[in-house]
Structure formats: structure tokens, C-alpha cells
C-alpha positions as CSV (number, residue, x, y, z in Angstrom):
1,M,0.0,0.0,0.0
2,N,1.2,3.5,-0.8
3,G,0.0,7.1,-0.2
4,A,-2.4,7.0,-3.2
5,D,-3.9,3.8,-1.8
6,A,-4.4,5.4,1.6
7,L,-6.1,8.4,-0.1
8,V,-8.6,6.2,-2.1
9,A,-9.3,4.0,0.9
10,T,-10.1,7.0,3.1
11,L,-12.3,8.6,0.5
12,G,-14.3,5.3,0.2
13,A,-14.5,5.0,3.9
14,N,-16.1,8.5,4.0
15,G,-18.8,7.7,1.5
16,V,-17.2,9.3,-1.6
17,E,-18.7,7.3,-4.5
18,V,-17.6,9.2,-7.6
19,M,-14.4,10.8,-8.8
20,F,-14.6,13.1,-11.9
21,A,-11.1,12.9,-13.3
22,N,-8.8,14.5,-15.8
23,A,-5.6,13.1,-14.6
24,G,-2.0,13.5,-15.7
25,T,1.5,12.0,-15.0
26,S,1.5,13.3,-11.3
27,E,-1.8,11.5,-10.6
28,M,-1.0,8.0,-12.1
29,H,-0.6,6.3,-8.6
30,V,-4.0,7.6,-7.8
31,V,-5.4,6.2,-11.0
32,A,-3.8,2.8,-10.2
33,A,-5.2,2.9,-6.7
34,L,-8.7,3.4,-8.2
35,D,-8.3,0.2,-10.1
36,D,-8.8,-1.7,-6.8
37,A,-11.4,0.7,-5.3
38,A,-14.7,-1.1,-6.1
39,G,-16.7,1.6,-4.2
40,I,-15.6,4.7,-6.2
41,R,-16.6,5.2,-9.8
42,P,-14.1,7.0,-11.9
43,V,-15.5,9.2,-14.5
44,L,-13.2,10.5,-17.3
45,C,-13.9,14.1,-18.3
46,L,-12.1,15.5,-21.3
47,F,-11.9,19.0,-19.7
48,E,-11.3,19.9,-16.1
49,G,-14.3,22.4,-16.2
50,V,-16.5,19.4,-17.0
51,A,-15.0,17.5,-14.0
52,T,-15.6,20.3,-11.5
53,G,-19.1,21.2,-12.9
54,A,-20.1,17.6,-12.7
55,A,-19.0,17.5,-9.0
56,D,-21.2,20.6,-8.3
57,G,-24.2,19.0,-10.0
58,Y,-23.7,15.7,-8.2
59,A,-23.4,17.5,-4.9
60,R,-26.5,19.6,-5.5
61,V,-28.6,16.5,-6.1
62,T,-27.2,14.2,-3.5
63,G,-26.0,16.6,-0.8
64,G,-22.9,14.5,-0.7
65,V,-19.3,15.1,-1.7
66,A,-18.0,14.2,-5.2
67,A,-14.2,14.3,-5.6
68,T,-12.4,15.6,-8.6
69,L,-8.9,14.5,-9.7
70,L,-7.0,17.3,-11.4
71,H,-3.5,17.7,-12.7
72,L,-1.4,20.4,-11.1
73,G,-2.0,24.1,-11.2
74,P,-3.2,24.4,-14.9
75,G,-5.7,21.6,-14.3
76,L,-7.1,23.3,-11.3
77,A,-7.1,26.6,-13.2
78,N,-9.1,25.0,-16.1
79,G,-11.7,23.8,-13.6
80,W,-11.9,27.1,-11.6
81,A,-15.0,28.7,-13.1
82,N,-17.3,25.8,-12.2
83,L,-15.6,25.6,-8.8
84,H,-16.7,29.2,-8.4
85,N,-20.2,28.2,-9.2
86,A,-20.1,25.3,-6.6
87,R,-18.7,27.8,-3.9
88,R,-21.5,30.3,-4.6
89,A,-24.0,27.4,-4.4
90,G,-22.7,26.3,-1.1
91,V,-22.1,22.6,-2.0
92,P,-19.3,20.3,-1.0
93,V,-16.6,19.5,-3.4
94,L,-13.2,18.0,-2.7
95,N,-10.5,18.5,-5.3
96,V,-7.6,16.2,-5.3
97,V,-4.8,17.8,-7.2
98,G,-1.5,16.0,-8.0
99,V,1.5,18.3,-7.6
100,H,5.3,18.0,-8.0
101,P,7.5,16.7,-5.0
102,D,8.9,19.6,-3.2
103,A,12.4,18.8,-4.3
104,H,11.4,18.8,-8.0
105,D,9.2,21.9,-7.6
106,R,12.1,23.9,-6.3
107,L,13.7,23.5,-9.7
108,D,10.8,25.3,-11.4
109,P,9.8,22.6,-13.9
110,P,7.5,23.7,-16.7
111,L,4.1,22.8,-15.0
112,S,5.2,24.4,-11.7
113,S,2.8,27.2,-10.5
114,R,1.4,28.9,-7.4
115,V,-1.3,26.2,-7.1
116,D,-1.7,26.7,-3.3
117,Q,-2.8,30.3,-3.9
118,L,-5.1,29.4,-6.7
119,A,-6.8,26.8,-4.5
120,A,-7.0,29.2,-1.6
121,S,-8.9,31.8,-3.8
122,L,-12.0,29.3,-3.6
123,G,-12.3,30.0,0.1
124,G,-12.2,26.4,1.4
125,A,-9.4,24.6,3.2
126,V,-6.1,23.9,1.2
127,T,-4.2,20.9,2.6
128,R,-0.8,19.9,1.2
129,V,0.3,16.5,2.4
130,H,4.0,15.9,3.1
131,R,4.2,12.3,4.2
132,A,2.3,9.2,3.1
133,A,1.6,8.5,6.8
134,D,-0.4,11.7,7.0
135,V,-2.6,11.0,4.0
136,P,-5.6,9.5,5.8
137,T,-5.9,12.2,8.5
138,A,-5.3,15.0,5.8
139,T,-8.0,13.5,3.6
140,A,-10.4,13.3,6.4
141,Q,-9.7,16.9,7.3
142,A,-10.2,18.0,3.8
143,L,-13.6,16.3,3.7
144,T,-14.6,17.9,7.0
145,S,-13.9,21.3,5.5
146,A,-16.0,20.4,2.4
147,R,-18.8,19.4,4.7
148,Q,-19.2,22.5,6.7
149,P,-22.7,23.7,7.3
150,R,-22.0,26.3,4.7
151,A,-20.4,23.7,2.5
152,Q,-17.0,24.6,0.7
153,V,-14.8,23.7,-2.1
154,S,-11.8,22.0,-0.4
155,T,-8.5,21.1,-2.0
156,L,-6.0,18.3,-1.1
157,L,-2.6,18.8,-2.7
158,L,-0.9,15.4,-3.1
159,P,2.8,15.5,-4.2
160,A,3.6,12.6,-6.5
161,D,6.4,11.3,-4.1
162,V,3.8,11.2,-1.3
163,A,1.4,9.2,-3.6
164,W,4.1,6.6,-4.5
165,S,5.7,6.3,-1.1
166,P,5.0,3.2,1.0
167,F,2.2,3.5,3.6
168,A,3.4,1.4,6.4
169,T,0.5,1.3,8.7
170,A,-2.8,-0.2,7.7
171,P,-5.4,0.9,10.2
172,G,-8.4,-1.2,11.1
173,L,-10.7,1.9,10.5
174,W,-9.8,4.8,8.3
175,P,-10.4,8.3,9.9
176,T,-13.8,9.8,9.5
177,A,-14.7,13.3,8.5
178,A,-16.3,15.3,11.3
179,A,-20.0,16.2,11.0
180,H,-21.1,19.7,11.6
181,Q,-24.6,20.7,12.8
182,P,-26.0,23.9,11.1
183,A,-26.9,26.8,13.3
184,A,-30.6,27.2,14.3
185,P,-32.0,30.8,14.6
186,R,-32.2,32.4,18.0
187,A,-35.7,32.5,19.6
188,H,-35.8,36.4,19.8
189,D,-34.8,36.7,16.1
190,V,-37.7,34.5,15.2
191,T,-40.0,36.8,17.3
192,E,-38.6,39.9,15.7
193,A,-38.9,38.4,12.1
194,I,-42.6,37.6,12.7
195,G,-43.1,41.2,13.8
196,W,-41.4,42.5,10.7
197,L,-43.4,40.3,8.4
198,R,-46.7,41.3,10.0
199,A,-45.8,45.0,9.8
200,G,-46.6,45.4,6.1
201,R,-44.5,46.2,3.2
202,A,-42.3,43.1,4.1
203,G,-40.7,40.3,2.2
204,L,-39.6,36.8,3.1
205,V,-36.6,35.9,0.8
206,V,-35.6,32.2,0.7
207,G,-32.7,30.6,-1.1
208,G,-30.2,27.7,-1.3
209,A,-31.4,24.1,-1.4
210,L,-35.2,24.4,-1.1
211,S,-37.4,21.3,-0.5
212,A,-41.2,21.3,-1.1
213,S,-41.8,21.1,2.6
214,N,-39.7,24.1,3.4
215,L,-41.2,26.0,0.5
216,S,-44.7,25.2,1.9
217,R,-43.7,26.4,5.3
218,A,-42.4,29.6,3.8
219,A,-45.6,30.1,1.8
220,A,-47.8,29.4,4.9
221,V,-45.8,32.1,6.8
222,A,-46.1,34.6,4.0
223,E,-49.9,34.0,3.7
224,A,-50.4,34.4,7.4
225,T,-48.4,37.5,7.8
226,G,-49.3,39.2,4.5
227,A,-45.6,39.3,3.5
228,R,-44.4,38.8,-0.1
229,L,-42.6,35.4,-0.6
230,L,-39.5,35.8,-2.9
231,V,-36.7,33.4,-3.9
232,E,-33.2,34.4,-4.8
233,T,-32.5,34.9,-8.6
234,F,-30.4,31.6,-8.9
235,P,-31.1,29.1,-6.0
236,T,-28.9,26.0,-5.8
237,I,-31.6,23.5,-6.2
238,M,-35.3,23.6,-5.5
239,D,-38.4,21.5,-5.6
240,H,-40.7,23.1,-8.3
241,G,-43.9,22.3,-10.1
242,A,-47.6,21.5,-9.4
243,G,-48.3,21.2,-5.7
244,T,-45.3,23.2,-4.6
245,P,-45.3,26.9,-3.9
246,S,-43.5,28.9,-6.5
247,P,-42.1,32.1,-4.9
248,E,-41.8,35.3,-6.8
249,R,-38.3,35.2,-8.3
250,I,-36.0,38.2,-7.9
251,V,-35.3,39.5,-11.4
252,Y,-31.8,39.1,-12.8
253,L,-31.5,42.6,-14.4
254,T,-30.9,45.4,-12.0
255,D,-33.1,47.8,-14.0
256,F,-36.1,45.6,-13.2
257,A,-35.1,44.1,-9.8
258,V,-34.9,47.6,-8.2
259,P,-38.6,48.6,-9.0
260,Q,-39.6,45.0,-8.1
261,L,-38.2,45.4,-4.7
262,S,-38.8,49.1,-4.1
263,A,-41.9,48.9,-2.0
264,L,-40.2,46.6,0.6
265,E,-39.4,48.3,3.9
266,R,-38.4,45.1,5.8
267,V,-36.8,41.9,4.5
268,V,-36.3,38.6,6.3
269,L,-33.6,36.3,4.8
270,V,-33.8,32.6,5.2
271,G,-31.0,30.6,3.4
272,A,-30.4,33.6,1.1
273,A,-28.2,36.6,0.9
274,E,-29.2,40.1,0.6
275,P,-30.1,40.8,-3.1
276,I,-27.2,42.5,-4.9
277,G,-27.0,43.3,-8.5
278,F,-24.9,41.0,-10.6
279,F,-23.0,44.0,-12.2
280,A,-22.4,47.7,-11.5
281,Y,-24.0,50.2,-13.8
282,P,-23.8,54.1,-13.9
283,E,-26.7,55.6,-12.0
284,L,-28.0,52.2,-10.8
285,P,-27.5,51.0,-7.2
286,S,-25.6,47.8,-6.4
287,R,-27.9,47.1,-3.5
288,L,-31.3,46.0,-4.9
289,L,-33.3,46.8,-1.8
290,G,-34.1,50.4,-1.2
291,A,-31.8,52.5,1.0
292,G,-34.2,52.5,4.0
293,C,-35.1,48.8,3.8
294,Q,-34.2,46.9,7.0
295,V,-32.6,43.4,6.6
296,L,-32.8,40.6,9.2
297,D,-30.6,37.6,8.3
298,L,-32.6,35.0,10.2
299,C,-30.7,32.0,8.8
300,A,-27.7,32.3,6.6
301,H,-27.0,29.9,3.7
302,G,-25.7,26.8,5.4
303,G,-27.8,27.4,8.4
304,D,-30.7,25.3,9.6
305,V,-33.3,26.4,7.1
306,T,-35.9,23.8,8.2
307,T,-35.8,24.8,11.8
308,A,-35.9,28.5,10.9
309,L,-39.0,28.1,8.7
310,T,-40.6,25.6,11.2
311,D,-40.0,28.2,14.1
312,L,-41.4,30.9,11.9
313,A,-44.5,28.9,11.2
314,A,-45.1,28.1,14.9
315,A,-44.6,31.7,15.9
316,A,-47.1,32.8,13.2
317,E,-49.5,30.1,14.3
318,V,-50.1,28.9,10.8
319,G,-51.3,25.7,9.5
320,E,-50.3,23.6,6.5
321,W,-50.1,25.4,3.2
322,R,-52.5,23.9,0.7
323,P,-52.0,24.3,-3.1
324,G,-54.8,25.6,-5.3
325,A,-56.1,23.6,-8.3
326,T,-53.8,24.2,-11.2
327,P,-54.5,23.0,-14.7
328,P,-51.5,21.3,-16.3
329,P,-49.5,23.2,-18.9
330,A,-50.9,23.0,-22.4
331,A,-48.7,21.8,-25.2
332,P,-47.9,24.7,-27.5
333,T,-48.0,24.8,-31.3
334,G,-46.7,27.0,-34.0
335,P,-43.4,28.9,-34.3
336,L,-40.6,28.5,-31.7
337,T,-40.3,31.5,-29.4
338,P,-39.0,31.8,-25.8
339,A,-42.7,31.4,-24.6
340,T,-43.4,28.3,-26.6
341,F,-40.1,26.9,-25.9
342,A,-40.9,27.1,-22.1
343,A,-44.4,25.9,-22.6
344,A,-43.1,22.8,-24.4
345,V,-40.8,22.0,-21.6
346,A,-43.4,22.5,-19.0
347,A,-46.0,20.3,-20.9
348,T,-43.5,17.4,-21.2
349,V,-41.3,17.3,-18.1
350,P,-41.5,13.9,-16.5
351,E,-42.5,13.8,-12.8
352,G,-39.5,13.6,-10.7
353,A,-37.2,14.9,-13.3
354,I,-34.2,17.1,-12.6
355,V,-34.2,20.3,-14.7
356,V,-30.8,22.1,-15.2
357,D,-31.5,25.6,-16.4
358,E,-28.8,27.4,-18.3
359,A,-31.0,28.6,-21.1
360,N,-30.1,32.2,-20.1
361,T,-32.1,34.7,-22.3
362,G,-33.8,31.9,-24.2
363,G,-35.3,30.7,-20.8
364,V,-36.8,33.9,-19.6
365,H,-40.3,32.3,-19.3
366,L,-39.1,28.9,-17.9
367,Y,-39.6,29.5,-14.2
368,D,-43.1,30.5,-14.5
369,A,-44.0,28.0,-17.0
370,L,-42.7,25.2,-14.9
371,A,-44.6,26.2,-11.9
372,G,-47.5,24.2,-13.0
373,A,-45.6,21.4,-14.6
374,A,-45.2,17.9,-13.2
375,P,-43.2,18.1,-9.9
376,H,-39.5,18.3,-10.6
377,R,-36.2,19.7,-9.1
378,L,-34.8,22.8,-10.6
379,M,-31.1,23.7,-10.7
380,T,-29.8,27.1,-11.7
381,L,-26.5,29.0,-12.5
382,T,-25.9,30.2,-8.9
383,G,-22.4,31.5,-9.5
384,G,-23.1,33.2,-12.9
385,A,-20.0,31.5,-14.7
386,I,-21.5,29.9,-17.8
387,G,-20.5,26.5,-19.0
388,F,-22.3,24.9,-16.0
389,G,-25.3,23.2,-17.6
390,L,-23.9,20.1,-19.4
391,P,-21.4,19.2,-16.5
392,A,-24.0,19.8,-13.9
393,A,-26.3,17.4,-15.8
394,L,-23.6,14.8,-16.0
395,G,-23.2,14.9,-12.2
396,A,-26.9,15.2,-11.5
397,A,-27.4,11.9,-13.6
398,L,-24.8,10.1,-11.8
399,G,-26.1,11.2,-8.4
400,S,-29.7,10.1,-9.2
401,D,-31.9,7.6,-11.0
402,A,-34.2,10.5,-12.1
403,P,-34.3,11.6,-15.8
404,V,-32.3,14.8,-16.3
405,I,-33.1,17.7,-18.7
406,A,-30.4,20.1,-19.5
407,L,-31.6,23.4,-21.0
408,V,-28.5,25.0,-22.3
409,A,-27.9,28.2,-24.3
410,D,-25.6,27.8,-27.4
411,G,-23.0,30.2,-26.1
412,A,-22.8,28.4,-22.8
413,L,-22.7,24.9,-24.4
414,E,-19.5,25.8,-26.2
415,Y,-17.6,26.3,-22.8
416,T,-18.0,22.7,-21.9
417,A,-19.2,20.8,-24.9
418,Q,-16.8,18.1,-24.0
419,A,-19.3,16.9,-21.4
420,L,-21.3,15.4,-24.3
421,W,-18.6,12.7,-24.7
422,S,-18.8,11.7,-20.9
423,L,-22.7,11.6,-21.1
424,A,-22.3,9.2,-24.0
425,R,-19.7,7.1,-22.4
426,E,-21.7,6.7,-19.3
427,S,-25.0,6.2,-21.3
428,L,-26.8,8.6,-18.9
429,D,-30.5,9.4,-19.1
430,V,-30.0,13.1,-20.0
431,T,-31.9,15.2,-22.5
432,I,-29.9,18.2,-23.8
433,V,-32.0,20.9,-25.3
434,V,-29.8,23.5,-26.9
435,V,-31.4,26.9,-27.2
436,A,-29.6,28.2,-30.2
437,N,-29.9,31.9,-31.1
438,A,-26.4,32.2,-32.6
439,A,-25.6,35.0,-30.4
440,Y,-24.2,36.0,-26.8
441,D,-27.6,37.5,-26.5
442,I,-27.2,38.9,-23.0
443,L,-24.1,40.7,-24.2
444,R,-26.0,42.2,-27.1
445,L,-28.6,43.3,-24.5
446,E,-25.9,44.9,-22.3
447,R,-24.3,46.6,-25.3
448,A,-27.5,48.1,-26.3
449,R,-27.4,50.1,-23.0
450,L,-24.7,52.3,-24.7
451,G,-26.6,53.0,-27.9
452,P,-27.9,51.3,-31.0
453,L,-26.2,47.9,-31.6
454,P,-24.1,48.1,-34.7
455,T,-24.4,45.5,-37.4
456,S,-20.6,45.5,-37.9
457,G,-17.5,46.3,-36.0
458,A,-16.3,44.9,-32.7
459,S,-19.8,45.0,-31.0
460,H,-21.1,42.6,-33.6
461,L,-18.0,40.4,-34.0
462,L,-17.8,39.9,-30.2
463,T,-21.4,38.9,-29.6
464,D,-22.3,37.0,-32.9
465,L,-22.1,33.2,-32.9
466,G,-23.6,32.7,-36.4
467,S,-20.7,33.2,-38.7
468,P,-19.8,30.5,-39.2
469,A,-22.9,28.7,-37.9
470,I,-22.4,26.0,-35.3
471,D,-23.9,22.7,-36.2
472,H,-24.9,21.4,-32.8
473,V,-26.4,18.2,-34.2
474,S,-23.1,17.2,-35.9
475,L,-21.2,18.3,-32.8
476,A,-23.2,16.0,-30.6
477,R,-23.0,13.1,-33.0
478,A,-19.2,13.6,-33.2
479,Y,-19.1,13.1,-29.3
480,G,-21.3,10.0,-29.7
481,V,-24.7,11.7,-28.6
482,P,-27.6,11.1,-30.9
483,A,-29.0,14.4,-31.9
484,R,-31.8,16.1,-33.9
485,R,-33.0,19.6,-34.8
486,V,-36.7,20.8,-34.4
487,E,-38.2,23.7,-36.4
488,S,-41.5,24.2,-34.6
489,A,-43.1,24.1,-31.1
490,D,-45.1,21.1,-32.2
491,E,-41.9,19.3,-33.2
492,L,-40.2,20.2,-29.8
493,V,-43.2,18.8,-27.8
494,T,-43.0,15.6,-29.9
495,A,-39.3,15.2,-29.4
496,L,-39.6,15.8,-25.7
497,A,-42.5,13.5,-25.2
498,Q,-40.7,10.7,-26.9
499,R,-37.7,11.2,-24.5
500,A,-40.0,11.3,-21.5
501,G,-41.5,7.9,-22.5
502,G,-38.4,6.0,-21.2
503,H,-35.0,5.6,-22.9
504,V,-31.3,4.7,-22.6
505,G,-28.6,7.2,-23.1
506,P,-28.4,10.9,-23.8
507,E,-29.9,12.8,-26.8
508,L,-29.5,16.4,-28.0
509,I,-32.3,18.4,-29.4
510,E,-31.4,21.8,-31.1
511,V,-33.9,24.5,-30.7
512,P,-33.4,27.6,-32.9
513,L,-34.6,30.9,-31.5
514,A,-34.3,34.3,-32.8
515,P,-32.1,36.7,-30.8
516,L,-33.8,39.3,-28.6
517,A,-35.3,42.2,-30.5
518,L,-33.2,45.2,-29.3
């Protein structure tokens, strides 16, 4: 047994079941150790951003830790954007990064970098192991860091010589990561929160991972107190669909979010942060709430949301929230538009499905349309770094037996198209719907703030994806994924309904949409 064997054994003993990997020379001893690790499923990803995004999607669905296996600083750097999304989502991820032995690193070989600083920028613990004997304890400590109540992206740096060095002691029990209990709200804060919600012009804002039961508690409290119930713009994962409350979603664009929230004088946060604009703009505030609005953070993201909402419901003396009768969504016909696209998804989503939404501007109607659809779980782009949808769908499908529907804008798909290959290789039940408007449409919208959008020059060249046109059907087939293109809402409904009827393996459906009219 060597240090790499001890690492893999400790991961397995702590319930890690999947490792998304893009390994290099420095990680070959870990790869060899995985040969004998029956409890850990290695999944090859052709790009590190796919591995890290898949770990994020897996963690959102399961609540558990998926590990990544990355190659030195450049490998971690390639995966950084989706690790940012995982950090903002508050989900646990453990990166195992192979690095050079200290003696070799001091000679400044070509792949040497400041990998410790790069890992530390993700905010979680960074542990560099120096002896094979320390690997089990260091691994358990790294898992403990990832599993904090406000989960973190933790990184274990494993030098190659530590991986290959003999591990002399074979413990009867591998060390176990410590469990942390989330903080419950204080009683006087709950009392104050109920007073705020009852005082009028108040909002209850929820976020994070939201179960149907917690959404029902929040809706019952809002109804009893007369407060508005809102959800953060991009929650980590939430139960959604018929029979589940669908809170008012805070609008993404600052121009619309500010008037949306302007009437609020008091806001109670449960599992959500104070609403802040995604970007700064001249003459627009960064804080979306009005200057005089009071904010009570009853339960931070990572706190005990269930206890907080249960205590609020008890203090408000409310009963069980009961949904009203909602007719099922009607299947649309006619041309493809953002509205008919959303309606087609809502009319065909299978009960229990996981919907990964990275449709971006093409998905402006999705949240409301899906409110009446069959019950499902909705994942969104919490950190804002695009290229999330396909990898997250890969991880979600490996973490659940539910069918997965990935709704991905064409520009976002190009960041991590390599995930298609892993989806095909693993033969996963994932329907990929590419919303293809041949543009970075959100950038066109932002550029239009500065004046009329030119049809030539840099503004056109840096936002146009149609010259040359990207053939997503051929791209998917090249990676081993069956694919088709639809030309109408009717065809999209048919294609999605066929997928919902039961199938094996992934499929891509290309949906052409016109860019936004500016």
C-alpha cells in the first residue's frame, strides 16, 4: 500500500462514491489505486471544467461530496470557473490535485505554479500532504472542511512522491470526517422576524437548497403575515412544479429588480443573501433593496433552514399550506419563441425529473411556465459563470436515477461541450436541449445600453455566434450523442414527449430561436 492507496481508501470509507477525473502524470498512482477501489466510480472528463461542474451537479442532487482528480495548477485553473459556481451554491466539493514533489518543484519545472494560492482563492481549506503516513488524516480533514454547514470547495494537494511512497500502517478503521450541525436561529430573532413580516411592506426571501416542505412552510408564513414570498435569482436547487409553492423570483437585471423590490421596507432572509445586482452600472444601485429597507438575516446559507421556517410557522401560528387547483400546462403549437419553448418543456417534463436551467435569455419564461408542470427539481446557475449546464447534468445523472433535462444556451454549451462525450460514455438518461440563437444575447442586451447595436465592427464580432454557424447536431454526434433539430413548437413537444417515455442514453435536441429584438 502507498499514499495513493491510503487516499482512495479514506475517500471510500467516508462515502465518496464518484471521482470526476482528468488526470496527468502526477496522478498515475491515484489512477492505479482506483483500479482496486470497487466503491468509487471513476468518470473521465475531457476538460477539467467538466469534472468540476459535474462534481457541483452531483453535490446539489445528493447533498454529498464528489471528488475531482486534477493535474497540477493548470488543471485546477481549467476547472476554476465551475468551482466558483459550486462555492456560490454552497455545495461540498473535494479537489484532489496532484503536484510535484517539493524537491522537484524547487527546480521550477514547466508545470510548476502557485497552485496553493489558486486553490485558496476558492475560500475552502487547502491541505498539502508531506508524508504518506499523513494522507488518511489530511484526507478526512479536507472532507470535514468541504462538509461544513456552509459547504465549501476544499482542495487536497498530493505530491507525487507522497502518492508513491509506502504507507506502512494499515489501520483497522480509516479516519472519518467530522460532522457539523447547522446553526438554528435564536428565539428572539424569530419573534422579531414575525413582527417585521406582519408590519406590512415586508418580504420573506428564501434561497439555497429548497425542499417542497420548506417552501410550503415559507408560503404558509407569508400568507399568514401578509408578506411577499420571494426566492433568490439563482437558487442552488429547489423543488418546483404543481403542488409546490413557486415564490416570486428576484429579477436578474438590476433595472427591473430595483422597482420589483422598491416597495419593501423590511426583508427577512432565510438561506439567502441580501439581493445584490450582478453587475455595477452608472446611475443604478448595487444594492437592490431600497436605501431605507431593513434586513434581518434569520438564517444564513448553510444554516438550519428547516428549523428556521418551522419556528417561523409556529410563531405565526399557521397551518399547513395547501395548493390551489392548477391546470396542467398545455402543449404549444406554432413557431418557436422563448414562450413556446418554455411551454413545451413544461408540458412534457416527466414527474421527478431534474431540470438544469442554463438557457439564459432563451429561458426567460421557464420558471413561471414550470410552476404548473409535473413536480421536478430545478437547478440554476448560482455563480453566474457559464458552462455549467452540461457538466451539472452529468453529475446530476450520476447522483440520481431521475431523468435529467439540461436546457443550455448555445453560447454556454460551447464552454464545456466536451461533457457530451462523458454523457455518451456513461450512457446517462440526459436530454440536452440547446437553445440556439447564434449570439451571446445577454451581451447584445448589455451593449444596447450604450446606444444602437451596430451590425458590424467589434460590437457585432464579439457577440455574434452565427458566422460560421455552429452545427450542434453534428457536434453532438461527433461526441457519440444522438441528436436532432426541431423547427416548430409542435416538433419540440413531440421530441420531448418521446424522450419522457423512457430511454437509454443521452440525446441532444437543437431548438433555433431568434435573438432578442433590441
